[in-house]
NUFI-141869 format. One record per residue (C-alpha): x, y, z; residue number from 0. Coordinates in pm, 1 decimal, m for minus. Each point is the difference from the previous one (the first is absolute). Example, Ala and Ser with C-alpha at 12.3 -4.5 7.8 and 13.67 -1.06 7.14 Angstrom:
// residues 2
@px->1230.0&py->m450.0&pz->780.0&seq->0 .
@px->137.0&py->344.0&pz->m66.0&seq->1 .
This chain:
// residues 420
@px->2470.0&py->1495.7&pz->11.3&seq->0 .
@px->m303.7&py->225.9&pz->m28.1&seq->1 .
@px->m294.0&py->m20.1&pz->237.8&seq->2 .
@px->m333.1&py->172.6&pz->44.4&seq->3 .
@px->m121.8&py->183.2&pz->306.2&seq->4 .
@px->m370.0&py->m19.0&pz->73.5&seq->5 .
@px->m132.8&py->279.0&pz->220.6&seq->6 .
@px->m329.3&py->84.8&pz->162.8&seq->7 .
@px->m101.2&py->284.2&pz->229.5&seq->8 .
@px->m365.9&py->m103.3&pz->13.4&seq->9 .
@px->m160.6&py->m147.1&pz->309.7&seq->10 .
@px->m359.2&py->46.9&pz->m120.6&seq->11 .
@px->m69.0&py->m199.0&pz->m316.7&seq->12 .
@px->m305.1&py->101.0&pz->m203.0&seq->13 .
@px->m10.5&py->m131.1&pz->m356.0&seq->14 .
@px->m187.3&py->m186.3&pz->m270.1&seq->15 .
@px->224.3&py->m273.9&pz->m139.2&seq->16 .
@px->m23.3&py->m157.1&pz->m346.2&seq->17 .
@px->104.1&py->m359.9&pz->55.2&seq->18 .
@px->125.7&py->m213.7&pz->m287.7&seq->19 .
@px->m208.9&py->m282.6&pz->m136.3&seq->20 .
@px->91.3&py->m342.0&pz->137.3&seq->21 .
@px->276.1&py->m152.7&pz->m209.5&seq->22 .
@px->m82.7&py->m343.2&pz->144.0&seq->23 .
@px->m352.4&py->22.5&pz->m141.1&seq->24 .
@px->116.8&py->168.7&pz->m321.8&seq->25 .
@px->256.4&py->m269.7&pz->m76.8&seq->26 .
@px->m251.0&py->m278.8&pz->54.2&seq->27 .
@px->m256.5&py->178.7&pz->m215.1&seq->28 .
@px->249.0&py->34.0&pz->m285.8&seq->29 .
@px->85.5&py->m371.5&pz->4.8&seq->30 .
@px->m366.3&py->m102.1&pz->20.7&seq->31 .
@px->m81.5&py->225.9&pz->m293.4&seq->32 .
@px->281.5&py->m161.2&pz->m197.3&seq->33 .
@px->m141.9&py->m343.9&pz->88.6&seq->34 .
@px->m348.3&py->108.2&pz->m111.6&seq->35 .
@px->139.1&py->125.5&pz->m329.4&seq->36 .
@px->198.5&py->m320.1&pz->m59.1&seq->37 .
@px->m312.2&py->m219.2&pz->36.1&seq->38 .
@px->m211.3&py->228.7&pz->m214.7&seq->39 .
@px->m189.7&py->207.0&pz->258.5&seq->40 .
@px->m0.7&py->377.7&pz->m17.6&seq->41 .
@px->220.7&py->156.6&pz->269.6&seq->42 .
@px->m157.5&py->229.0&pz->259.1&seq->43 .
@px->61.1&py->373.1&pz->m8.4&seq->44 .
@px->231.0&py->75.9&pz->293.6&seq->45 .
@px->m85.4&py->317.8&pz->189.4&seq->46 .
@px->257.0&py->173.8&pz->225.1&seq->47 .
@px->286.3&py->m227.1&pz->m107.8&seq->48 .
@px->317.6&py->45.3&pz->204.8&seq->49 .
@px->275.2&py->222.7&pz->m139.6&seq->50 .
@px->261.6&py->m166.3&pz->220.4&seq->51 .
@px->326.8&py->m100.9&pz->m161.9&seq->52 .
@px->m70.2&py->m369.8&pz->64.9&seq->53 .
@px->m329.0&py->19.8&pz->m188.2&seq->54 .
@px->160.7&py->189.0&pz->m287.9&seq->55 .
@px->256.2&py->m282.6&pz->m34.1&seq->56 .
@px->m285.5&py->m250.9&pz->m18.1&seq->57 .
@px->m195.8&py->200.7&pz->m257.4&seq->58 .
@px->307.2&py->36.9&pz->m222.6&seq->59 .
@px->88.3&py->m368.6&pz->21.1&seq->60 .
@px->m353.3&py->m111.5&pz->m90.9&seq->61 .
@px->m4.8&py->245.8&pz->m290.6&seq->62 .
@px->330.9&py->m124.4&pz->m142.4&seq->63 .
@px->56.6&py->m360.8&pz->112.0&seq->64 .
@px->321.4&py->m72.4&pz->m185.9&seq->65 .
@px->376.6&py->5.8&pz->39.7&seq->66 .
@px->159.6&py->111.8&pz->326.7&seq->67 .
@px->m237.9&py->147.8&pz->258.0&seq->68 .
@px->154.1&py->177.3&pz->300.0&seq->69 .
@px->m248.3&py->47.8&pz->281.8&seq->70 .
@px->256.4&py->176.4&pz->225.7&seq->71 .
@px->m104.1&py->m82.2&pz->361.1&seq->72 .
@px->m371.3&py->m58.3&pz->m61.8&seq->73 .
@px->m57.7&py->m325.8&pz->186.0&seq->74 .
@px->m374.5&py->m34.9&pz->m61.5&seq->75 .
@px->42.4&py->79.6&pz->m369.0&seq->76 .
@px->276.2&py->m257.7&pz->m34.6&seq->77 .
@px->m194.4&py->m282.5&pz->166.3&seq->78 .
@px->m324.0&py->70.0&pz->m186.6&seq->79 .
@px->174.7&py->36.6&pz->m337.3&seq->80 .
@px->200.9&py->m317.3&pz->53.3&seq->81 .
@px->m319.7&py->m203.8&pz->41.2&seq->82 .
@px->m195.7&py->179.2&pz->m272.7&seq->83 .
@px->274.8&py->m24.9&pz->m263.2&seq->84 .
@px->63.1&py->m366.3&pz->84.9&seq->85 .
@px->m370.9&py->m72.1&pz->m66.4&seq->86 .
@px->m19.4&py->198.7&pz->m325.5&seq->87 .
@px->79.1&py->m202.3&pz->m315.3&seq->88 .
@px->227.5&py->179.0&pz->m246.7&seq->89 .
@px->172.1&py->220.3&pz->258.6&seq->90 .
@px->381.2&py->m7.3&pz->24.2&seq->91 .
@px->155.4&py->245.2&pz->247.4&seq->92 .
@px->290.8&py->44.6&pz->233.8&seq->93 .
@px->m90.9&py->155.5&pz->336.3&seq->94 .
@px->253.0&py->187.8&pz->210.8&seq->95 .
@px->16.5&py->273.0&pz->263.4&seq->96 .
@px->239.0&py->211.7&pz->202.3&seq->97 .
@px->258.7&py->m142.4&pz->238.2&seq->98 .
@px->m241.0&py->m20.1&pz->292.9&seq->99 .
@px->m263.0&py->m172.7&pz->m215.4&seq->100 .
@px->260.7&py->m258.2&pz->m97.4&seq->101 .
@px->29.7&py->m87.5&pz->369.9&seq->102 .
@px->m372.6&py->m29.1&pz->67.4&seq->103 .
@px->m177.9&py->m339.0&pz->0.2&seq->104 .
@px->m143.1&py->m149.5&pz->m318.6&seq->105 .
@px->101.8&py->m367.6&pz->11.0&seq->106 .
@px->m319.8&py->m121.6&pz->168.7&seq->107 .
@px->m217.1&py->160.1&pz->m268.0&seq->108 .
@px->216.4&py->m128.4&pz->m285.4&seq->109 .
@px->m6.7&py->m350.7&pz->147.5&seq->110 .
@px->m380.6&py->4.4&pz->28.2&seq->111 .
@px->m35.0&py->117.3&pz->m359.9&seq->112 .
@px->240.7&py->m270.6&pz->m115.5&seq->113 .
@px->m220.1&py->m258.2&pz->176.9&seq->114 .
@px->m268.3&py->104.8&pz->m251.3&seq->115 .
@px->236.8&py->m30.1&pz->m297.1&seq->116 .
@px->135.2&py->355.0&pz->m24.3&seq->117 .
@px->317.3&py->58.7&pz->m202.5&seq->118 .
@px->206.9&py->225.3&pz->226.3&seq->119 .
@px->376.6&py->m1.0&pz->42.0&seq->120 .
@px->246.1&py->207.1&pz->201.4&seq->121 .
@px->242.8&py->199.3&pz->m214.4&seq->122 .
@px->275.7&py->73.3&pz->250.9&seq->123 .
@px->m32.0&py->m146.0&pz->350.7&seq->124 .
@px->m243.1&py->m267.0&pz->113.1&seq->125 .
@px->m320.6&py->113.0&pz->174.6&seq->126 .
@px->34.8&py->372.5&pz->m71.4&seq->127 .
@px->m52.2&py->244.4&pz->m284.8&seq->128 .
@px->53.1&py->26.6&pz->m290.8&seq->129 .
@px->m222.3&py->m272.8&pz->m142.0&seq->130 .
@px->m110.6&py->m104.7&pz->m346.4&seq->131 .
@px->m366.8&py->m87.6&pz->m56.1&seq->132 .
@px->m153.3&py->m173.3&pz->m301.7&seq->133 .
@px->m376.7&py->18.9&pz->38.5&seq->134 .
@px->m228.2&py->m299.4&pz->m55.3&seq->135 .
@px->m329.4&py->m152.1&pz->113.6&seq->136 .
@px->58.9&py->m119.3&pz->355.1&seq->137 .
@px->m162.9&py->m307.9&pz->148.1&seq->138 .
@px->m136.0&py->123.8&pz->332.9&seq->139 .
@px->m105.5&py->m279.7&pz->235.2&seq->140 .
@px->152.9&py->m58.0&pz->342.7&seq->141 .
@px->294.9&py->227.3&pz->74.8&seq->142 .
@px->199.2&py->74.9&pz->315.5&seq->143 .
@px->166.9&py->328.6&pz->88.1&seq->144 .
@px->201.2&py->132.1&pz->295.0&seq->145 .
@px->m216.9&py->277.8&pz->139.6&seq->146 .
@px->212.2&py->152.1&pz->277.7&seq->147 .
@px->214.5&py->230.7&pz->m213.1&seq->148 .
@px->m271.0&py->188.2&pz->m185.6&seq->149 .
@px->m374.6&py->m17.5&pz->m56.3&seq->150 .
@px->69.1&py->133.2&pz->m349.6&seq->151 .
@px->106.0&py->m348.5&pz->m114.1&seq->152 .
@px->m342.0&py->m144.7&pz->80.7&seq->153 .
@px->m182.6&py->302.3&pz->m141.0&seq->154 .
@px->200.0&py->m19.2&pz->m323.2&seq->155 .
@px->m113.9&py->m359.9&pz->m55.8&seq->156 .
@px->m356.7&py->71.6&pz->103.7&seq->157 .
@px->m33.9&py->284.6&pz->m249.7&seq->158 .
@px->101.3&py->m220.4&pz->m295.2&seq->159 .
@px->m226.6&py->m291.6&pz->100.5&seq->160 .
@px->m254.4&py->78.3&pz->m279.2&seq->161 .
@px->278.4&py->m60.8&pz->m257.1&seq->162 .
@px->91.4&py->m349.4&pz->122.6&seq->163 .
@px->m103.4&py->m326.2&pz->m165.0&seq->164 .
@px->m138.3&py->m145.5&pz->324.1&seq->165 .
@px->m137.4&py->153.1&pz->321.9&seq->166 .
@px->272.1&py->122.6&pz->234.0&seq->167 .
@px->31.9&py->m154.8&pz->345.8&seq->168 .
@px->277.8&py->194.2&pz->169.5&seq->169 .
@px->133.7&py->m128.8&pz->331.0&seq->170 .
@px->176.4&py->276.8&pz->190.7&seq->171 .
@px->271.9&py->m148.5&pz->221.5&seq->172 .
@px->148.0&py->159.2&pz->310.1&seq->173 .
@px->m115.8&py->303.9&pz->194.5&seq->174 .
@px->m217.9&py->217.1&pz->m219.6&seq->175 .
@px->126.3&py->353.1&pz->m55.5&seq->176 .
@px->m240.7&py->289.7&pz->m64.0&seq->177 .
@px->m316.1&py->m211.9&pz->m30.0&seq->178 .
@px->m221.9&py->307.3&pz->m61.6&seq->179 .
@px->181.1&py->55.6&pz->m330.2&seq->180 .
@px->m96.6&py->m350.9&pz->m110.5&seq->181 .
@px->m358.3&py->74.6&pz->101.3&seq->182 .
@px->22.8&py->322.9&pz->m201.3&seq->183 .
@px->101.6&py->m204.3&pz->m304.1&seq->184 .
@px->m294.4&py->m235.6&pz->53.6&seq->185 .
@px->m244.7&py->288.2&pz->37.0&seq->186 .
@px->126.1&py->161.6&pz->m319.5&seq->187 .
@px->m7.7&py->m330.9&pz->m188.0&seq->188 .
@px->m374.8&py->m6.0&pz->71.2&seq->189 .
@px->m44.6&py->367.5&pz->m91.1&seq->190 .
@px->159.5&py->m65.1&pz->m339.3&seq->191 .
@px->m231.0&py->m293.5&pz->m74.6&seq->192 .
@px->201.1&py->m301.4&pz->115.8&seq->193 .
@px->m24.1&py->m242.1&pz->292.7&seq->194 .
@px->223.2&py->m103.5&pz->286.6&seq->195 .
@px->m11.6&py->m87.8&pz->367.1&seq->196 .
@px->218.0&py->m62.3&pz->304.2&seq->197 .
@px->m38.5&py->m339.9&pz->163.1&seq->198 .
@px->124.6&py->m229.1&pz->275.7&seq->199 .
@px->92.6&py->237.8&pz->279.7&seq->200 .
@px->119.7&py->260.9&pz->m249.3&seq->201 .
@px->280.4&py->m210.8&pz->m148.9&seq->202 .
@px->m141.3&py->m103.0&pz->m340.2&seq->203 .
@px->m109.8&py->229.7&pz->m281.5&seq->204 .
@px->m242.7&py->m137.8&pz->m257.4&seq->205 .
@px->m68.2&py->177.1&pz->m329.5&seq->206 .
@px->m125.9&py->m117.5&pz->m335.4&seq->207 .
@px->m90.5&py->117.2&pz->m348.1&seq->208 .
@px->m365.2&py->78.4&pz->71.1&seq->209 .
@px->m115.2&py->340.9&pz->m121.1&seq->210 .
@px->m282.8&py->173.1&pz->184.5&seq->211 .
@px->m249.5&py->241.3&pz->m141.6&seq->212 .
@px->85.4&py->351.5&pz->113.1&seq->213 .
@px->m184.5&py->320.5&pz->m76.8&seq->214 .
@px->286.5&py->238.3&pz->74.7&seq->215 .
@px->214.3&py->150.5&pz->m275.4&seq->216 .
@px->229.2&py->209.9&pz->221.1&seq->217 .
@px->196.6&py->m44.1&pz->319.7&seq->218 .
@px->100.5&py->281.7&pz->236.3&seq->219 .
@px->330.2&py->m25.8&pz->187.2&seq->220 .
@px->m13.9&py->95.7&pz->369.2&seq->221 .
@px->227.7&py->255.5&pz->165.2&seq->222 .
@px->299.5&py->m165.7&pz->163.4&seq->223 .
@px->m8.6&py->m87.6&pz->371.0&seq->224 .
@px->373.4&py->m76.9&pz->6.4&seq->225 .
@px->72.4&py->359.4&pz->m102.7&seq->226 .
@px->m254.3&py->139.1&pz->246.0&seq->227 .
@px->210.0&py->m145.0&pz->283.4&seq->228 .
@px->257.0&py->279.4&pz->m24.5&seq->229 .
@px->m260.5&py->271.0&pz->53.7&seq->230 .
@px->m144.5&py->m190.7&pz->294.6&seq->231 .
@px->358.1&py->m3.4&pz->130.7&seq->232 .
@px->25.6&py->377.2&pz->m42.7&seq->233 .
@px->m333.5&py->50.4&pz->175.2&seq->234 .
@px->121.4&py->m200.1&pz->299.1&seq->235 .
@px->317.4&py->210.8&pz->26.9&seq->236 .
@px->m172.7&py->337.9&pz->m29.2&seq->237 .
@px->m152.6&py->201.6&pz->283.8&seq->238 .
@px->m323.4&py->19.3&pz->m198.2&seq->239 .
@px->m107.3&py->m156.5&pz->m328.8&seq->240 .
@px->m301.8&py->42.9&pz->m226.0&seq->241 .
@px->89.9&py->m185.3&pz->m318.5&seq->242 .
@px->m234.2&py->m118.8&pz->m274.9&seq->243 .
@px->131.5&py->m302.7&pz->m189.9&seq->244 .
@px->m193.4&py->26.1&pz->m323.8&seq->245 .
@px->m138.3&py->m312.4&pz->m165.8&seq->246 .
@px->83.4&py->m228.0&pz->293.2&seq->247 .
@px->m274.9&py->m227.6&pz->130.4&seq->248 .
@px->m48.1&py->m234.7&pz->293.4&seq->249 .
@px->m190.9&py->m252.7&pz->m212.1&seq->250 .
@px->309.5&py->m121.4&pz->m183.1&seq->251 .
@px->152.8&py->m312.4&pz->m152.0&seq->252 .
@px->340.8&py->119.6&pz->121.2&seq->253 .
@px->133.3&py->m183.3&pz->304.2&seq->254 .
@px->185.7&py->315.6&pz->100.8&seq->255 .
@px->m339.9&py->148.0&pz->83.6&seq->256 .
@px->64.4&py->m139.0&pz->350.4&seq->257 .
@px->210.8&py->314.7&pz->43.0&seq->258 .
@px->m299.9&py->199.4&pz->122.1&seq->259 .
@px->m55.3&py->m248.3&pz->285.6&seq->260 .
@px->363.8&py->3.7&pz->106.9&seq->261 .
@px->20.3&py->377.3&pz->m18.4&seq->262 .
@px->m311.8&py->30.8&pz->211.4&seq->263 .
@px->188.2&py->m193.2&pz->271.0&seq->264 .
@px->273.8&py->263.2&pz->m31.9&seq->265 .
@px->m247.3&py->287.2&pz->24.6&seq->266 .
@px->m86.1&py->89.9&pz->m361.7&seq->267 .
@px->m367.6&py->m7.5&pz->m98.4&seq->268 .
@px->m119.7&py->m77.8&pz->m354.7&seq->269 .
@px->m329.1&py->161.9&pz->m98.9&seq->270 .
@px->m173.8&py->m96.9&pz->m324.1&seq->271 .
@px->m85.0&py->293.9&pz->m225.9&seq->272 .
@px->m144.7&py->10.3&pz->m350.7&seq->273 .
@px->339.4&py->100.9&pz->m144.4&seq->274 .
@px->204.5&py->m253.2&pz->195.3&seq->275 .
@px->119.7&py->m51.3&pz->358.2&seq->276 .
@px->66.1&py->284.8&pz->238.3&seq->277 .
@px->259.6&py->m65.5&pz->271.2&seq->278 .
@px->42.7&py->192.7&pz->321.4&seq->279 .
@px->151.3&py->m35.9&pz->345.1&seq->280 .
@px->m229.6&py->m176.9&pz->244.7&seq->281 .
@px->33.0&py->m134.5&pz->351.3&seq->282 .
@px->354.9&py->m53.5&pz->127.3&seq->283 .
@px->88.1&py->m370.3&pz->43.4&seq->284 .
@px->m13.1&py->m135.2&pz->354.1&seq->285 .
@px->325.5&py->m191.1&pz->m52.4&seq->286 .
@px->339.4&py->80.1&pz->m146.3&seq->287 .
@px->69.1&py->m353.4&pz->m123.3&seq->288 .
@px->m145.4&py->m158.2&pz->m312.8&seq->289 .
@px->31.1&py->m326.5&pz->m190.0&seq->290 .
@px->m87.8&py->m46.7&pz->m367.1&seq->291 .
@px->23.9&py->m305.4&pz->m226.9&seq->292 .
@px->99.9&py->95.5&pz->m354.9&seq->293 .
@px->m22.8&py->m348.9&pz->m152.0&seq->294 .
@px->m298.6&py->100.7&pz->m214.8&seq->295 .
@px->95.0&py->363.7&pz->m58.5&seq->296 .
@px->381.1&py->38.7&pz->m18.8&seq->297 .
@px->m20.9&py->322.7&pz->m202.4&seq->298 .
@px->m138.5&py->178.3&pz->306.6&seq->299 .
@px->307.0&py->m85.2&pz->208.3&seq->300 .
@px->224.5&py->298.6&pz->m86.5&seq->301 .
@px->m267.2&py->260.7&pz->76.2&seq->302 .
@px->m121.3&py->m167.2&pz->321.9&seq->303 .
@px->350.2&py->m70.7&pz->129.7&seq->304 .
@px->114.6&py->356.5&pz->m67.1&seq->305 .
@px->m323.7&py->154.4&pz->130.2&seq->306 .
@px->13.7&py->m184.0&pz->332.3&seq->307 .
@px->368.6&py->79.1&pz->48.7&seq->308 .
@px->m41.0&py->372.4&pz->m64.6&seq->309 .
@px->m317.9&py->14.1&pz->210.1&seq->310 .
@px->184.6&py->m152.3&pz->297.6&seq->311 .
@px->m186.5&py->m330.9&pz->8.4&seq->312 .
@px->167.9&py->m333.5&pz->62.8&seq->313 .
@px->m63.8&py->m254.1&pz->m275.2&seq->314 .
@px->20.3&py->m375.8&pz->m46.2&seq->315 .
@px->m33.8&py->m68.0&pz->m372.4&seq->316 .
@px->m26.3&py->m359.2&pz->m123.1&seq->317 .
@px->m71.3&py->m166.7&pz->m335.1&seq->318 .
@px->277.7&py->191.1&pz->m178.9&seq->319 .
@px->181.7&py->m285.3&pz->m177.3&seq->320 .
@px->m107.1&py->106.2&pz->m349.8&seq->321 .
@px->156.6&py->345.4&pz->47.7&seq->322 .
@px->346.4&py->m136.6&pz->m78.8&seq->323 .
@px->m122.8&py->m84.6&pz->m352.3&seq->324 .
@px->m134.9&py->347.8&pz->m82.9&seq->325 .
@px->160.6&py->286.4&pz->m194.2&seq->326 .
@px->267.4&py->0.3&pz->268.1&seq->327 .
@px->80.7&py->m233.0&pz->286.5&seq->328 .
@px->m265.3&py->207.5&pz->168.0&seq->329 .
@px->11.8&py->m138.1&pz->352.4&seq->330 .
@px->375.7&py->52.2&pz->23.7&seq->331 .
@px->m33.3&py->345.3&pz->m154.8&seq->332 .
@px->m266.2&py->102.2&pz->253.3&seq->333 .
@px->217.9&py->m112.7&pz->289.3&seq->334 .
@px->308.1&py->188.7&pz->m123.2&seq->335 .
@px->m194.3&py->318.0&pz->m69.4&seq->336 .
@px->m170.3&py->4.7&pz->339.7&seq->337 .
@px->332.5&py->m62.0&pz->172.3&seq->338 .
@px->142.3&py->299.1&pz->m189.5&seq->339 .
@px->m288.2&py->198.2&pz->147.5&seq->340 .
@px->110.0&py->m109.4&pz->351.1&seq->341 .
@px->m268.0&py->m265.5&pz->65.7&seq->342 .
@px->80.0&py->m336.2&pz->155.1&seq->343 .
@px->m117.1&py->m268.8&pz->m239.3&seq->344 .
@px->0.8&py->m377.4&pz->22.7&seq->345 .
@px->m73.8&py->m243.9&pz->m280.0&seq->346 .
@px->m50.8&py->m374.6&pz->27.0&seq->347 .
@px->m10.7&py->m285.1&pz->m252.2&seq->348 .
@px->m33.1&py->249.1&pz->m288.8&seq->349 .
@px->m368.1&py->24.2&pz->87.0&seq->350 .
@px->m31.4&py->213.8&pz->314.9&seq->351 .
@px->95.9&py->353.2&pz->96.4&seq->352 .
@px->m24.4&py->181.7&pz->331.8&seq->353 .
@px->71.3&py->362.5&pz->78.4&seq->354 .
@px->m43.5&py->194.5&pz->321.9&seq->355 .
@px->m142.9&py->322.4&pz->m145.4&seq->356 .
@px->275.9&py->205.6&pz->160.6&seq->357 .
@px->288.6&py->191.6&pz->m155.8&seq->358 .
@px->290.2&py->m71.2&pz->236.0&seq->359 .
@px->210.8&py->297.1&pz->m98.6&seq->360 .
@px->m33.6&py->309.0&pz->m216.4&seq->361 .
@px->m2.5&py->m112.9&pz->m359.8&seq->362 .
@px->275.2&py->140.2&pz->m222.4&seq->363 .
@px->m199.8&py->32.1&pz->m321.1&seq->364 .
@px->185.0&py->m288.8&pz->m158.7&seq->365 .
@px->m108.2&py->m93.3&pz->m350.0&seq->366 .
@px->m260.7&py->m276.0&pz->6.8&seq->367 .
@px->75.0&py->m256.9&pz->m268.5&seq->368 .
@px->m320.5&py->m98.4&pz->m180.6&seq->369 .
@px->162.4&py->m246.9&pz->m243.2&seq->370 .
@px->m225.3&py->148.8&pz->m272.1&seq->371 .
@px->m295.6&py->m161.7&pz->174.1&seq->372 .
@px->m313.8&py->209.0&pz->m50.7&seq->373 .
@px->m169.8&py->m97.8&pz->324.6&seq->374 .
@px->309.1&py->71.2&pz->209.5&seq->375 .
@px->38.6&py->338.1&pz->m168.8&seq->376 .
@px->m359.8&py->105.0&pz->74.2&seq->377 .
@px->m7.3&py->m141.8&pz->353.3&seq->378 .
@px->315.5&py->177.6&pz->112.6&seq->379 .
@px->m93.3&py->321.7&pz->m181.3&seq->380 .
@px->m292.7&py->34.5&pz->242.6&seq->381 .
@px->246.5&py->8.8&pz->291.3&seq->382 .
@px->39.5&py->368.5&pz->m91.1&seq->383 .
@px->m346.0&py->62.9&pz->146.3&seq->384 .
@px->137.8&py->m122.7&pz->333.7&seq->385 .
@px->353.3&py->140.3&pz->7.2&seq->386 .
@px->m10.4&py->288.5&pz->m253.4&seq->387 .
@px->254.0&py->m151.8&pz->m236.8&seq->388 .
@px->144.4&py->m327.9&pz->m121.9&seq->389 .
@px->261.1&py->m79.3&pz->m261.4&seq->390 .
@px->m67.0&py->m272.0&pz->m259.8&seq->391 .
@px->237.8&py->m161.2&pz->m248.0&seq->392 .
@px->m245.6&py->46.4&pz->m289.8&seq->393 .
@px->m350.6&py->124.6&pz->m74.4&seq->394 .
@px->m86.5&py->m143.8&pz->m342.4&seq->395 .
@px->m91.4&py->m359.9&pz->89.2&seq->396 .
@px->m353.3&py->115.9&pz->88.5&seq->397 .
@px->m88.2&py->m10.2&pz->m370.4&seq->398 .
@px->m18.3&py->m379.2&pz->30.4&seq->399 .
@px->m338.1&py->22.2&pz->174.4&seq->400 .
@px->m84.7&py->367.8&pz->71.2&seq->401 .
@px->130.4&py->225.8&pz->m279.9&seq->402 .
@px->m154.5&py->315.3&pz->149.6&seq->403 .
@px->108.4&py->m66.8&pz->358.1&seq->404 .
@px->211.5&py->312.1&pz->42.2&seq->405 .
@px->m268.8&py->226.1&pz->m143.9&seq->406 .
@px->m255.7&py->m147.9&pz->239.3&seq->407 .
@px->241.5&py->3.9&pz->295.5&seq->408 .
@px->58.6&py->370.8&pz->m64.9&seq->409 .
@px->m367.1&py->55.7&pz->87.1&seq->410 .
@px->78.9&py->m100.3&pz->360.2&seq->411 .
@px->314.8&py->213.5&pz->8.1&seq->412 .
@px->281.2&py->m234.5&pz->m108.0&seq->413 .
@px->276.1&py->165.8&pz->m201.0&seq->414 .
@px->300.3&py->m173.4&pz->m155.0&seq->415 .
@px->342.1&py->151.8&pz->m66.7&seq->416 .
@px->300.8&py->m150.2&pz->m176.9&seq->417 .
@px->317.7&py->m23.7&pz->210.9&seq->418 .
@px->352.9&py->m75.5&pz->m117.6&seq->419 .
């Protein structure tokens, strides 16, 4: 089995980093443009569209909505396409993905769409991919959906609300996961000329077919805060860091923008510049123990968990339940990898993780299994800033969200070598 060694001899990190565009924003923009086109409104010109693999899958599927469509492990693309195709008369497609995607949740979304009259059936096993969709005009009205597994289910329905026969009143049941992503969808719905709101203690989404006058004819995609997390991680682990994250901004619709507040607690300052955000080491924390709740920003968990461990800080991380439904069983994978790096790790109820920020014996450079999970790959790659080298099972999964990650990581001294 081949592996890849990541090495770094740099303790002073000075670089200007080109972050990818947000795929979360890009994927929503693509669906909203398709909705505009379907109801006879000119789509907006999309500036700085993501080149991530997930977004490419979405673009290709919208361009050729027929036959068998394999979205690999692109969860957002799958959920958004499922709703959009179900609400598009004349469409007939089969949606599938890779083995991991066939294990990831979709039943709650399918059930909600079927409440509105969608023609969707499972082709192999119940409640998982592949599925067959025959598009039609959906009713809308009052719909319930389980919201604890993924915010993408609610966002998928919200984005197609302008195509429904009646206004959508979506009741989100259970503990809400990643609420800022739902708010992102609402904000973008308004930007693209539609209406929607969150009501009743943030448990009911209302959206209708009203079209607002809008003077804009283009929409610019922000740089991605989720991807910025790995360079904040590197800055924390370096002796000195002066890193410009180009295109990033504090005034953001991305919930992961909370990263700059959390990293300030850990000693990394974010300074707004014309070109983006400049990060540098600031005042050392007065404590070595931290607690963060990832309920609303689960994509930050790998970088924060790895950063605190390597920096020697104790961590109590909560709100991690959705991690088991990601590209890997991410919570389990994080625990196993940190234990291989000689940390003591405890998990509880599939939603909490604690580590003590201390390597209990000299690590043996074991291969860290990333399970082809892009965020695990990038988070553990940055361990090389702390301990000079780390061995990963693969290095290509980064293309899912950050195609140029290795080129940008090279600017802060990371080098990768193939090992047999």
